[in-house]
N, C-alpha and C positions, 0 to 999 in steps of 0.2 A: 392612804399610804402615809406612813410616818416619815418624819424629817430624815431619819437615818437611812430609810430605804430610798430616798431620792436626793442624794447629795448634789447632783448637777443643778437642781433648781436653785440651791443656795450659792453655788459657784457663780451663776449668772446674776443673782442678787448682789453678791459681793463685787462682781465686775462692773455692774451699772453704778453701784455706789462709788467705787474707785474712779470711774469716769467722771461723775459729778464732782467728787472731791478734788480731783486733779484739775478739772476745769476751773474751779474756784481759786485754786492756788495760781493757775496760769494767768487769770485775768488781773490778779493783783500786781503783776509785773508789767502790764501793758502801758504804753504811752497814753497820756490823757488827751482825749480829743472828743469833740461832740459826737462824731460818728461812732467811735469806740464805746462811748458811754451808752449809747442806744443799743449797739450790737451786743455789748456785754450783758445788758439786762435780759435780752432775748436768749442768749446762749446759756446763761445761768438758769433761767426758767426751763428751757427745753432739756438741758442735760439732767436736771433734777427730775423732770417729768418722765424721762425714759425709765429710770429705776422705780419711781413711785408707781407708775402704771404696771410695770412688771410684777411688783409686789401685789398690787390689786388683782392682777390676773391669777396669781397663785392662790389667792383667797376667793376666787370667783365662785358664784353660786350656781352657775350653769355653763355649759359649753359656749353658748352664745355670748355670755358675759366675758368668758376667757378670751375668745377670739377678738372681741371688740377691744379689750385692754391690750392685747398683743398688737393689734393694728395701731392703736394709739402710741404704744412704745416705739413701733417702727417709724411712724410719722414723726415723732419727736426726735428720734435719732437722725432722720433725714434733715430735719430742721436744724438740729445742732450742727451738723456738718456744714450746712449752708452758711450759718452765721459765723462759725469758726473760720471759714474761708474768707469771709468779708472783713474780719478784724485786721486792723493795721498793727503789725508788730514792730514797725520802725526798722532800724538797721541791726537789731540784735539777733544773731544767728541762733543762739540757744533758745530764745523765745520762738523763733520761726520753726525750729525743730520740734519744740513742744506742741506748737499749733498743728504741725503736720501729723504728729503722733495722735493727737486728739481727733483730728479729722479722719484719720485712718481707723481709729477705734470706733468712731461714729458709724463709718461705713461697715465695719465688721459687725457691729450691733444690728444695723439695718439688715444685713444678710442673715444673721442668726434669727431675728424675729420673722423674717420672710420664710425661712426654713420651718420654723415652728408653725407658722400659718399653713404652709403647704401640707405639713404632717397632720394638722388638725382637721383637714377637710376629708 
């Protein structure tokens, strides 16, 4: 199937890219602390991995490979939500709202990847 025949695939690629990009902008605003430093490392890795593994799934060589990459994307989205919830935003309501948006997006991505897995079986 050509790229123009499957535009939804690229919508999700763009969405996962935006999730990772927005997370990187978010962490630049956070208060500096030892716990935030460690949690930020984890959330940056996991949010980037969501999209990277989705791209790998789209380029998979077999259905088994596709399913495994989607499972990894789902796992990384769950991990992203976990670490986003751990991050200390201090007293800044704007940063707290952004964290909530990102955590909700992680949950939505988890749900989307779960639906893809159910349809793949």
